[in-house]
C-alpha positions, 0 to 999 in steps of 0.5 A: 167208308173210305176205300182205295185200291192198288195193283201190286201184281198181275193177280194181287190187289191191295185194298186200304179202307177205314172203319167209321168210328161212330158206327163202331161205337154205335154197334158196341153201345147197342150190344152192351145195352142188350146185355145189360137188359138180359144178363144176370149178375149176383148182387144186382136186380135184372136190368139194373146192372150199372153200365160201368159193370157191364163195360168192365165185364163184357166191353173187350169181348163186345168191342172185338165182335163189333170190330170183326163184324164191321171189318167183314161188312166194310171189306165186302162193300169194298170188294163189291165197289171195285168189282173184284172177284177174289180167290182164297182168303184175304190177308188183313193188316192194321193200317198206319192211321190207328186201329180203325184203318186196315189194309187187305191184300187179296188175289183175284181170278186170272183172265181166262178170256172166252172159255170155249169148251167145245174145243176140248176133246174128252174121252168119256168112259162107260161100264156096266155091272155084270153077273160075273162082277157080282160073282167075283164080289161074293168070292171076295167076301168069302175070302174075307171071311175065310178061316185057317186049318193047319195041314201037314203037307208042304206049303202052296200058293194061297196057304198061310205060312207062319215063319221065323227069319234071320239074315246074314249080311257079311259079318252082320247078323240081323237080328243079332240074336234070335229070329223075326217072327211073322206070317204071310199068305203065299202068292199075295206078294207080301214079301220078296218074290225070292222068299215067297217062291222059296217057301213054296214046297216047304213043310212045318219045321223045315228050314232053308237059306235064300240069297235075296237082293235088297233094293238100294233104298231099303229101309234097313241100311245094313241090307240096302243094295246088298245080296243077303243070305236070308234063312227062313224056317216054317213054323206052321202051314194052314190052308184056307177054309172058305165059308159057303154062301148059305143063309147064315153067311148072307145074314151076316151082311145085313140081309135079314131074310138070308135071301140070295137074290136080295143079297145079289141085288144089294151087291149090285147096288154097292157096285153101281155106287162104286162104279159111278164114283170111279167113272166121275173120277175118270171124267174129272181127270179127263176134263182136268187134263184138257183144261190144264193143256188149254190154259197152261200159259195163264198165271195162277195166284201165287199165294193160292198155289202155295196154300194148296201145296202146303195142304197137299203136303199136310195130307201126305204127312197125315197119310204116312202117320195113319199108315203107322210110319214116322214122317220124320222132320218135315223141311220148311220148304217141303211144300215146294215139291208140290207146287206144280201139282198144286198149280194144276189143281188150282187152275182146274178149280178156277176154270171150272168156277169161271165156267159155272159163273159165265154160264150161270150154272146153279147147284141142282137140288135134286142132284145134291139130294141124290148124292147125299142119299147115295153117301148115306146108303153106305151106313147102317142108319142112312137117315141119321147121316142125312140129318147130320149133313143137314145140321152141319153147315160145314159138312153140307158146304163141302158136299155142295162144292163137290156136287157143283164141281161134278155138275160143271164137269158133266156140263163141260164134257157134254159140250166138248168133242167127246168119244165113248170108251167102254170098259169092264167094271174091273178096269173102270174102278182101277184108278 
């Protein structure tokens, strides 16, 4: 193998290398021979298919696979030879000397110098689950299972109000004919405060006109930035009927015996799982902010940052679509708005990786299994979920990366100058 390296930027290297043609042909011949011995083609006895037929049918595929395999092998050897610590995926192009000559452009890890985590200052948050937190969760579950009973009295906070609305903005009526129908639970901020407050005290079939100020960026241009007369008419008022915490209610959440103590125990386990994740997210942010402040002057690999920015844009667009909204046409340079955030995310990831490498940190199998079982416990068939992770290399790789990152974050926080701050459960999970 012939390989040379060229520095084309602070963090960019160009590797030029060629694949040995004799090795490539040897790979191809060997693989075609295997196929000839095992393949079955109509009109020929097994193992007696002419080499020309095998070549015509499988030659292009085998050549492509052999070329790809040798390319990866040769590239890896070149990276090891030049002791490169690359980030992201290489960009590989054909060279000038034919199909066996290639040029790989790669980005390398920046030089962070000696990473002394003891100079960082980290706040580690703690919290505990109390009986009051469990009581609150049970109340939330009761609210989720509530039903509605029509009433003849005036509406009050907590009631479900079915209503019709229409608006008058100057000479324009919206909708032009008829009304818009909907329903809201008063007190939950589902509509403008002016409208919700106006509905309190109204009974079925009552009507009222309210002056409502719409924000300048309101989605309906005819209403944006204007004070509009909104007419509301109440169609129905219903009050909530909350189920009792009895055996049937408890069983509906999978507690077979309907035992209240087991129910509370299960809720505690779920809250502890949620709390553990929330505290790790807080610690990840704390450590991340410290690393960003300490290494803000270090140049990041530009292509890696751009790819991360594009990924962040794609994630936001997908979230918009899932919410039922139309993201519209995405400008070609829309990812530019994510560049700063992407650079910070890349920086933290690279420093965490360097801390793991320089301190020879290894993934702890026990922690990996605990995390996997914790995730699986949220499903009805935990063992099936665990089996799915074990049989899916991509899924398992993602979990391993996540656990390793958390492991290194913990390692950094333990060695940094840190203080503890105790939070309530509700404050801790509020991101």
